[in-house]
PDB file of N, CA, C and O in Angstrom:
ATOM      1  N   MET A   1      -9.965  23.420 140.495  1.00  0.00           N
ATOM      2  CA  MET A   1     -10.237  22.539 139.386  1.00  0.00           C
ATOM      3  C   MET A   1     -11.487  23.029 138.655  1.00  0.00           C
ATOM      4  O   MET A   1     -12.510  23.301 139.283  1.00  0.00           O
ATOM      5  N   THR A   2     -11.401  23.143 137.329  1.00  0.00           N
ATOM      6  CA  THR A   2     -12.547  23.584 136.554  1.00  0.00           C
ATOM      7  C   THR A   2     -13.191  22.390 135.868  1.00  0.00           C
ATOM      8  O   THR A   2     -12.520  21.422 135.511  1.00  0.00           O
ATOM      9  N   THR A   3     -14.490  22.476 135.693  1.00  0.00           N
ATOM     10  CA  THR A   3     -15.196  21.404 135.006  1.00  0.00           C
ATOM     11  C   THR A   3     -15.617  21.886 133.635  1.00  0.00           C
ATOM     12  O   THR A   3     -15.914  23.064 133.435  1.00  0.00           O
ATOM     13  N   MET A   4     -15.640  20.966 132.703  1.00  0.00           N
ATOM     14  CA  MET A   4     -16.061  21.297 131.359  1.00  0.00           C
ATOM     15  C   MET A   4     -17.581  21.277 131.293  1.00  0.00           C
ATOM     16  O   MET A   4     -18.216  20.435 131.928  1.00  0.00           O
ATOM     17  N   PRO A   5     -18.175  22.197 130.531  1.00  0.00           N
ATOM     18  CA  PRO A   5     -19.627  22.156 130.390  1.00  0.00           C
ATOM     19  C   PRO A   5     -20.049  20.952 129.567  1.00  0.00           C
ATOM     20  O   PRO A   5     -19.316  20.498 128.688  1.00  0.00           O
ATOM     21  N   ASP A   6     -21.230  20.443 129.857  1.00  0.00           N
ATOM     22  CA  ASP A   6     -21.751  19.304 129.113  1.00  0.00           C
ATOM     23  C   ASP A   6     -22.439  19.838 127.865  1.00  0.00           C
ATOM     24  O   ASP A   6     -23.595  20.259 127.919  1.00  0.00           O
ATOM     25  N   THR A   7     -21.730  19.819 126.746  1.00  0.00           N
ATOM     26  CA  THR A   7     -22.271  20.360 125.513  1.00  0.00           C
ATOM     27  C   THR A   7     -22.377  19.277 124.467  1.00  0.00           C
ATOM     28  O   THR A   7     -21.755  18.219 124.570  1.00  0.00           O
ATOM     29  N   MET A   8     -23.170  19.560 123.464  1.00  0.00           N
ATOM     30  CA  MET A   8     -23.378  18.614 122.374  1.00  0.00           C
ATOM     31  C   MET A   8     -22.807  19.198 121.093  1.00  0.00           C
ATOM     32  O   MET A   8     -23.522  19.307 120.097  1.00  0.00           O
ATOM     33  N   GLU A   9     -21.560  19.569 121.096  1.00  0.00           N
ATOM     34  CA  GLU A   9     -20.925  20.119 119.913  1.00  0.00           C
ATOM     35  C   GLU A   9     -20.233  18.990 119.158  1.00  0.00           C
ATOM     36  O   GLU A   9     -19.013  18.834 119.228  1.00  0.00           O
ATOM     37  N   LEU A  10     -21.028  18.211 118.441  1.00  0.00           N
ATOM     38  CA  LEU A  10     -20.498  17.094 117.673  1.00  0.00           C
ATOM     39  C   LEU A  10     -20.357  17.532 116.228  1.00  0.00           C
ATOM     40  O   LEU A  10     -21.271  18.129 115.658  1.00  0.00           O
ATOM     41  N   SER A  11     -19.217  17.235 115.641  1.00  0.00           N
ATOM     42  CA  SER A  11     -18.973  17.674 114.267  1.00  0.00           C
ATOM     43  C   SER A  11     -19.825  16.890 113.276  1.00  0.00           C
ATOM     44  O   SER A  11     -20.198  15.742 113.515  1.00  0.00           O
ATOM     45  N   ALA A  12     -20.116  17.540 112.171  1.00  0.00           N
ATOM     46  CA  ALA A  12     -20.867  16.888 111.093  1.00  0.00           C
ATOM     47  C   ALA A  12     -20.086  15.698 110.553  1.00  0.00           C
ATOM     48  O   ALA A  12     -20.677  14.684 110.182  1.00  0.00           O
ATOM     49  N   ALA A  13     -18.757  15.816 110.507  1.00  0.00           N
ATOM     50  CA  ALA A  13     -17.919  14.713 110.016  1.00  0.00           C
ATOM     51  C   ALA A  13     -18.046  13.493 110.926  1.00  0.00           C
ATOM     52  O   ALA A  13     -18.122  12.364 110.440  1.00  0.00           O
ATOM     53  N   PHE A  14     -18.070  13.712 112.244  1.00  0.00           N
ATOM     54  CA  PHE A  14     -18.238  12.602 113.181  1.00  0.00           C
ATOM     55  C   PHE A  14     -19.593  11.940 112.975  1.00  0.00           C
ATOM     56  O   PHE A  14     -19.680  10.717 112.873  1.00  0.00           O
ATOM     57  N   LEU A  15     -20.649  12.744 112.915  1.00  0.00           N
ATOM     58  CA  LEU A  15     -21.992  12.196 112.771  1.00  0.00           C
ATOM     59  C   LEU A  15     -22.172  11.458 111.447  1.00  0.00           C
ATOM     60  O   LEU A  15     -22.994  10.547 111.351  1.00  0.00           O
ATOM     61  N   GLU A  16     -21.414  11.842 110.439  1.00  0.00           N
ATOM     62  CA  GLU A  16     -21.489  11.174 109.134  1.00  0.00           C
ATOM     63  C   GLU A  16     -20.954   9.745 109.200  1.00  0.00           C
ATOM     64  O   GLU A  16     -21.454   8.864 108.501  1.00  0.00           O
ATOM     65  N   ILE A  17     -19.937   9.509 110.038  1.00  0.00           N
ATOM     66  CA  ILE A  17     -19.310   8.180 110.085  1.00  0.00           C
ATOM     67  C   ILE A  17     -19.681   7.361 111.309  1.00  0.00           C
ATOM     68  O   ILE A  17     -19.454   6.151 111.333  1.00  0.00           O
ATOM     69  N   ALA A  18     -20.247   7.997 112.324  1.00  0.00           N
ATOM     70  CA  ALA A  18     -20.572   7.289 113.568  1.00  0.00           C
ATOM     71  C   ALA A  18     -21.716   6.304 113.342  1.00  0.00           C
ATOM     72  O   ALA A  18     -22.648   6.567 112.582  1.00  0.00           O
ATOM     73  N   ALA A  19     -21.618   5.167 114.021  1.00  0.00           N
ATOM     74  CA  ALA A  19     -22.660   4.140 113.922  1.00  0.00           C
ATOM     75  C   ALA A  19     -22.840   3.465 115.272  1.00  0.00           C
ATOM     76  O   ALA A  19     -21.919   3.424 116.088  1.00  0.00           O
ATOM     77  N   CYS A  20     -24.017   2.945 115.494  1.00  0.00           N
ATOM     78  CA  CYS A  20     -24.326   2.227 116.727  1.00  0.00           C
ATOM     79  C   CYS A  20     -23.404   1.015 116.847  1.00  0.00           C
ATOM     80  O   CYS A  20     -23.324   0.212 115.917  1.00  0.00           O
ATOM     81  N   PRO A  21     -22.713   0.868 117.967  1.00  0.00           N
ATOM     82  CA  PRO A  21     -21.836  -0.293 118.148  1.00  0.00           C
ATOM     83  C   PRO A  21     -22.586  -1.621 118.163  1.00  0.00           C
ATOM     84  O   PRO A  21     -22.004  -2.659 117.846  1.00  0.00           O
ATOM     85  N   ALA A  22     -23.855  -1.604 118.522  1.00  0.00           N
ATOM     86  CA  ALA A  22     -24.620  -2.851 118.630  1.00  0.00           C
ATOM     87  C   ALA A  22     -25.128  -3.339 117.280  1.00  0.00           C
ATOM     88  O   ALA A  22     -25.089  -4.538 117.004  1.00  0.00           O
ATOM     89  N   CYS A  23     -25.609  -2.419 116.426  1.00  0.00           N
ATOM     90  CA  CYS A  23     -26.240  -2.865 115.176  1.00  0.00           C
ATOM     91  C   CYS A  23     -25.717  -2.150 113.929  1.00  0.00           C
ATOM     92  O   CYS A  23     -26.079  -2.513 112.810  1.00  0.00           O
ATOM     93  N   HIS A  24     -24.880  -1.149 114.113  1.00  0.00           N
ATOM     94  CA  HIS A  24     -24.235  -0.403 113.028  1.00  0.00           C
ATOM     95  C   HIS A  24     -25.163   0.541 112.271  1.00  0.00           C
ATOM     96  O   HIS A  24     -24.839   0.951 111.156  1.00  0.00           O
ATOM     97  N   ALA A  25     -26.315   0.895 112.855  1.00  0.00           N
ATOM     98  CA  ALA A  25     -27.217   1.869 112.246  1.00  0.00           C
ATOM     99  C   ALA A  25     -26.718   3.282 112.548  1.00  0.00           C
ATOM    100  O   ALA A  25     -25.858   3.472 113.407  1.00  0.00           O
ATOM    101  N   ARG A  26     -27.251   4.249 111.853  1.00  0.00           N
ATOM    102  CA  ARG A  26     -26.892   5.652 112.059  1.00  0.00           C
ATOM    103  C   ARG A  26     -27.507   6.154 113.361  1.00  0.00           C
ATOM    104  O   ARG A  26     -28.364   5.509 113.965  1.00  0.00           O
ATOM    105  N   PHE A  27     -27.035   7.334 113.770  1.00  0.00           N
ATOM    106  CA  PHE A  27     -27.533   7.965 114.989  1.00  0.00           C
ATOM    107  C   PHE A  27     -28.433   9.149 114.690  1.00  0.00           C
ATOM    108  O   PHE A  27     -28.293   9.811 113.662  1.00  0.00           O
ATOM    109  N   ALA A  28     -29.353   9.404 115.601  1.00  0.00           N
ATOM    110  CA  ALA A  28     -30.118  10.645 115.654  1.00  0.00           C
ATOM    111  C   ALA A  28     -29.656  11.355 116.924  1.00  0.00           C
ATOM    112  O   ALA A  28     -29.481  10.717 117.962  1.00  0.00           O
ATOM    113  N   VAL A  29     -29.460  12.659 116.849  1.00  0.00           N
ATOM    114  CA  VAL A  29     -28.981  13.424 117.997  1.00  0.00           C
ATOM    115  C   VAL A  29     -30.168  13.917 118.816  1.00  0.00           C
ATOM    116  O   VAL A  29     -31.080  14.550 118.286  1.00  0.00           O
ATOM    117  N   ASP A  30     -30.147  13.621 120.113  1.00  0.00           N
ATOM    118  CA  ASP A  30     -31.164  14.120 121.040  1.00  0.00           C
ATOM    119  C   ASP A  30     -30.486  15.156 121.932  1.00  0.00           C
ATOM    120  O   ASP A  30     -29.839  14.812 122.921  1.00  0.00           O
ATOM    121  N   TYR A  31     -30.643  16.439 121.566  1.00  0.00           N
ATOM    122  CA  TYR A  31     -29.980  17.508 122.301  1.00  0.00           C
ATOM    123  C   TYR A  31     -30.553  17.686 123.707  1.00  0.00           C
ATOM    124  O   TYR A  31     -29.823  18.054 124.627  1.00  0.00           O
ATOM    125  N   ASP A  32     -31.843  17.431 123.882  1.00  0.00           N
ATOM    126  CA  ASP A  32     -32.470  17.596 125.199  1.00  0.00           C
ATOM    127  C   ASP A  32     -31.927  16.601 126.221  1.00  0.00           C
ATOM    128  O   ASP A  32     -31.745  16.948 127.388  1.00  0.00           O
ATOM    129  N   ARG A  33     -31.669  15.379 125.795  1.00  0.00           N
ATOM    130  CA  ARG A  33     -31.167  14.345 126.709  1.00  0.00           C
ATOM    131  C   ARG A  33     -29.653  14.176 126.649  1.00  0.00           C
ATOM    132  O   ARG A  33     -29.093  13.386 127.409  1.00  0.00           O
ATOM    133  N   SER A  34     -28.987  14.900 125.765  1.00  0.00           N
ATOM    134  CA  SER A  34     -27.537  14.746 125.539  1.00  0.00           C
ATOM    135  C   SER A  34     -27.208  13.292 125.217  1.00  0.00           C
ATOM    136  O   SER A  34     -26.397  12.652 125.886  1.00  0.00           O
ATOM    137  N   GLU A  35     -27.862  12.794 124.175  1.00  0.00           N
ATOM    138  CA  GLU A  35     -27.680  11.401 123.769  1.00  0.00           C
ATOM    139  C   GLU A  35     -27.604  11.283 122.252  1.00  0.00           C
ATOM    140  O   GLU A  35     -28.055  12.152 121.506  1.00  0.00           O
ATOM    141  N   LEU A  36     -27.016  10.174 121.835  1.00  0.00           N
ATOM    142  CA  LEU A  36     -27.079   9.747 120.446  1.00  0.00           C
ATOM    143  C   LEU A  36     -27.977   8.522 120.428  1.00  0.00           C
ATOM    144  O   LEU A  36     -27.677   7.517 121.073  1.00  0.00           O
ATOM    145  N   GLY A  37     -29.062   8.600 119.700  1.00  0.00           N
ATOM    146  CA  GLY A  37     -30.014   7.498 119.657  1.00  0.00           C
ATOM    147  C   GLY A  37     -29.878   6.696 118.380  1.00  0.00           C
ATOM    148  O   GLY A  37     -29.788   7.261 117.290  1.00  0.00           O
ATOM    149  N   CYS A  38     -29.864   5.394 118.513  1.00  0.00           N
ATOM    150  CA  CYS A  38     -29.809   4.504 117.355  1.00  0.00           C
ATOM    151  C   CYS A  38     -31.118   4.639 116.578  1.00  0.00           C
ATOM    152  O   CYS A  38     -32.197   4.634 117.172  1.00  0.00           O
ATOM    153  N   THR A  39     -31.028   4.759 115.256  1.00  0.00           N
ATOM    154  CA  THR A  39     -32.222   4.919 114.425  1.00  0.00           C
ATOM    155  C   THR A  39     -32.859   3.593 114.037  1.00  0.00           C
ATOM    156  O   THR A  39     -33.928   3.579 113.427  1.00  0.00           O
ATOM    157  N   ASN A  40     -32.222   2.479 114.378  1.00  0.00           N
ATOM    158  CA  ASN A  40     -32.789   1.158 114.109  1.00  0.00           C
ATOM    159  C   ASN A  40     -33.847   0.889 115.178  1.00  0.00           C
ATOM    160  O   ASN A  40     -33.527   0.802 116.363  1.00  0.00           O
ATOM    161  N   THR A  41     -35.103   0.760 114.760  1.00  0.00           N
ATOM    162  CA  THR A  41     -36.185   0.588 115.734  1.00  0.00           C
ATOM    163  C   THR A  41     -36.083  -0.719 116.513  1.00  0.00           C
ATOM    164  O   THR A  41     -36.601  -0.808 117.626  1.00  0.00           O
ATOM    165  N   GLU A  42     -35.434  -1.724 115.958  1.00  0.00           N
ATOM    166  CA  GLU A  42     -35.260  -2.984 116.689  1.00  0.00           C
ATOM    167  C   GLU A  42     -34.192  -2.870 117.771  1.00  0.00           C
ATOM    168  O   GLU A  42     -34.227  -3.609 118.754  1.00  0.00           O
ATOM    169  N   CYS A  43     -33.260  -1.966 117.603  1.00  0.00           N
ATOM    170  CA  CYS A  43     -32.182  -1.757 118.582  1.00  0.00           C
ATOM    171  C   CYS A  43     -32.570  -0.602 119.501  1.00  0.00           C
ATOM    172  O   CYS A  43     -32.878  -0.818 120.673  1.00  0.00           O
ATOM    173  N   GLY A  44     -32.556   0.619 118.976  1.00  0.00           N
ATOM    174  CA  GLY A  44     -33.010   1.795 119.702  1.00  0.00           C
ATOM    175  C   GLY A  44     -32.184   2.236 120.890  1.00  0.00           C
ATOM    176  O   GLY A  44     -32.650   3.071 121.665  1.00  0.00           O
ATOM    177  N   LEU A  45     -30.981   1.720 121.071  1.00  0.00           N
ATOM    178  CA  LEU A  45     -30.168   2.115 122.217  1.00  0.00           C
ATOM    179  C   LEU A  45     -29.826   3.603 122.147  1.00  0.00           C
ATOM    180  O   LEU A  45     -29.666   4.157 121.059  1.00  0.00           O
ATOM    181  N   ALA A  46     -29.716   4.240 123.304  1.00  0.00           N
ATOM    182  CA  ALA A  46     -29.368   5.654 123.402  1.00  0.00           C
ATOM    183  C   ALA A  46     -28.056   5.773 124.168  1.00  0.00           C
ATOM    184  O   ALA A  46     -27.952   5.335 125.314  1.00  0.00           O
ATOM    185  N   TYR A  47     -27.065   6.364 123.527  1.00  0.00           N
ATOM    186  CA  TYR A  47     -25.728   6.487 124.104  1.00  0.00           C
ATOM    187  C   TYR A  47     -25.533   7.886 124.660  1.00  0.00           C
ATOM    188  O   TYR A  47     -25.829   8.863 123.972  1.00  0.00           O
ATOM    189  N   PRO A  48     -25.038   8.011 125.897  1.00  0.00           N
ATOM    190  CA  PRO A  48     -24.853   9.330 126.500  1.00  0.00           C
ATOM    191  C   PRO A  48     -23.691  10.091 125.874  1.00  0.00           C
ATOM    192  O   PRO A  48     -22.733   9.505 125.372  1.00  0.00           O
ATOM    193  N   VAL A  49     -23.807  11.413 125.920  1.00  0.00           N
ATOM    194  CA  VAL A  49     -22.697  12.293 125.535  1.00  0.00           C
ATOM    195  C   VAL A  49     -22.328  13.041 126.803  1.00  0.00           C
ATOM    196  O   VAL A  49     -23.122  13.825 127.322  1.00  0.00           O
ATOM    197  N   ARG A  50     -21.130  12.801 127.297  1.00  0.00           N
ATOM    198  CA  ARG A  50     -20.673  13.411 128.549  1.00  0.00           C
ATOM    199  C   ARG A  50     -19.505  14.346 128.273  1.00  0.00           C
ATOM    200  O   ARG A  50     -18.505  13.944 127.679  1.00  0.00           O
ATOM    201  N   ASN A  51     -19.636  15.582 128.702  1.00  0.00           N
ATOM    202  CA  ASN A  51     -18.608  16.593 128.475  1.00  0.00           C
ATOM    203  C   ASN A  51     -18.234  16.691 127.009  1.00  0.00           C
ATOM    204  O   ASN A  51     -17.067  16.888 126.669  1.00  0.00           O
ATOM    205  N   GLY A  52     -19.239  16.550 126.133  1.00  0.00           N
ATOM    206  CA  GLY A  52     -19.020  16.667 124.705  1.00  0.00           C
ATOM    207  C   GLY A  52     -18.433  15.435 124.050  1.00  0.00           C
ATOM    208  O   GLY A  52     -18.109  15.461 122.862  1.00  0.00           O
ATOM    209  N   ILE A  53     -18.290  14.346 124.808  1.00  0.00           N
ATOM    210  CA  ILE A  53     -17.681  13.119 124.288  1.00  0.00           C
ATOM    211  C   ILE A  53     -18.717  11.999 124.283  1.00  0.00           C
ATOM    212  O   ILE A  53     -19.231  11.632 125.340  1.00  0.00           O
ATOM    213  N   PRO A  54     -19.032  11.445 123.098  1.00  0.00           N
ATOM    214  CA  PRO A  54     -19.972  10.325 123.045  1.00  0.00           C
ATOM    215  C   PRO A  54     -19.388   9.082 123.708  1.00  0.00           C
ATOM    216  O   PRO A  54     -18.243   8.713 123.449  1.00  0.00           O
ATOM    217  N   VAL A  55     -20.171   8.446 124.556  1.00  0.00           N
ATOM    218  CA  VAL A  55     -19.757   7.213 125.221  1.00  0.00           C
ATOM    219  C   VAL A  55     -20.432   6.071 124.462  1.00  0.00           C
ATOM    220  O   VAL A  55     -21.576   5.712 124.739  1.00  0.00           O
ATOM    221  N   LEU A  56     -19.699   5.507 123.497  1.00  0.00           N
ATOM    222  CA  LEU A  56     -20.272   4.502 122.606  1.00  0.00           C
ATOM    223  C   LEU A  56     -19.990   3.091 123.096  1.00  0.00           C
ATOM    224  O   LEU A  56     -19.431   2.264 122.375  1.00  0.00           O
ATOM    225  N   LEU A  57     -20.387   2.834 124.331  1.00  0.00           N
ATOM    226  CA  LEU A  57     -20.255   1.523 124.941  1.00  0.00           C
ATOM    227  C   LEU A  57     -21.655   0.959 125.165  1.00  0.00           C
ATOM    228  O   LEU A  57     -22.491   1.606 125.795  1.00  0.00           O
ATOM    229  N   VAL A  58     -21.910  -0.230 124.659  1.00  0.00           N
ATOM    230  CA  VAL A  58     -23.231  -0.839 124.789  1.00  0.00           C
ATOM    231  C   VAL A  58     -23.637  -0.937 126.253  1.00  0.00           C
ATOM    232  O   VAL A  58     -24.807  -0.748 126.583  1.00  0.00           O
ATOM    233  N   ASP A  59     -22.686  -1.230 127.133  1.00  0.00           N
ATOM    234  CA  ASP A  59     -22.987  -1.344 128.566  1.00  0.00           C
ATOM    235  C   ASP A  59     -23.424  -0.021 129.192  1.00  0.00           C
ATOM    236  O   ASP A  59     -24.083  -0.023 130.232  1.00  0.00           O
ATOM    237  N   GLU A  60     -23.070   1.105 128.576  1.00  0.00           N
ATOM    238  CA  GLU A  60     -23.430   2.427 129.087  1.00  0.00           C
ATOM    239  C   GLU A  60     -24.699   2.965 128.436  1.00  0.00           C
ATOM    240  O   GLU A  60     -25.227   3.988 128.874  1.00  0.00           O
ATOM    241  N   ALA A  61     -25.196   2.298 127.406  1.00  0.00           N
ATOM    242  CA  ALA A  61     -26.366   2.787 126.664  1.00  0.00           C
ATOM    243  C   ALA A  61     -27.642   2.564 127.442  1.00  0.00           C
ATOM    244  O   ALA A  61     -27.777   1.606 128.203  1.00  0.00           O
ATOM    245  N   ARG A  62     -28.581   3.484 127.226  1.00  0.00           N
ATOM    246  CA  ARG A  62     -29.909   3.365 127.819  1.00  0.00           C
ATOM    247  C   ARG A  62     -30.763   2.546 126.861  1.00  0.00           C
ATOM    248  O   ARG A  62     -30.789   2.799 125.656  1.00  0.00           O
ATOM    249  N   LYS A  63     -31.456   1.568 127.412  1.00  0.00           N
ATOM    250  CA  LYS A  63     -32.319   0.716 126.597  1.00  0.00           C
ATOM    251  C   LYS A  63     -33.635   1.436 126.325  1.00  0.00           C
ATOM    252  O   LYS A  63     -34.096   2.213 127.162  1.00  0.00           O
ATOM    253  N   PRO A  64     -34.244   1.190 125.172  1.00  0.00           N
ATOM    254  CA  PRO A  64     -35.509   1.861 124.867  1.00  0.00           C
ATOM    255  C   PRO A  64     -36.608   1.432 125.832  1.00  0.00           C
ATOM    256  O   PRO A  64     -36.626   0.303 126.323  1.00  0.00           O
ATOM    257  N   ALA A  65     -37.509   2.348 126.086  1.00  0.00           N
ATOM    258  CA  ALA A  65     -38.640   2.047 126.974  1.00  0.00           C
ATOM    259  C   ALA A  65     -39.585   1.075 126.298  1.00  0.00           C
ATOM    260  O   ALA A  65     -39.827   1.180 125.096  1.00  0.00           O
ATOM    261  N   ALA A  66     -40.113   0.144 127.042  1.00  0.00           N
ATOM    262  CA  ALA A  66     -41.078  -0.825 126.515  1.00  0.00           C
ATOM    263  C   ALA A  66     -42.384  -0.105 126.204  1.00  0.00           C
ATOM    264  O   ALA A  66     -42.867   0.699 127.001  1.00  0.00           O
ATOM    265  N   GLU A  67     -42.938  -0.398 125.059  1.00  0.00           N
ATOM    266  CA  GLU A  67     -44.178   0.285 124.662  1.00  0.00           C
ATOM    267  C   GLU A  67     -45.365  -0.626 124.774  1.00  0.00           C
ATOM    268  O   GLU A  67     -46.488  -0.215 124.480  1.00  0.00           O
TER     269      GLU A  67
END
């Protein structure tokens, strides 16, 4: 059994239409963490990208660190 590499090859077309499921703001791509981060500072959820597939489920999102 072969495993797929965890890559962040997201198309520009996807990023143009993708929005945070919680607040509908645009995403910023975090290549180091393999995440899509919500650009709304009040929301700020970070969604994982696993095997090149964004997991856009609020329950799977990482909550922003308290400052």
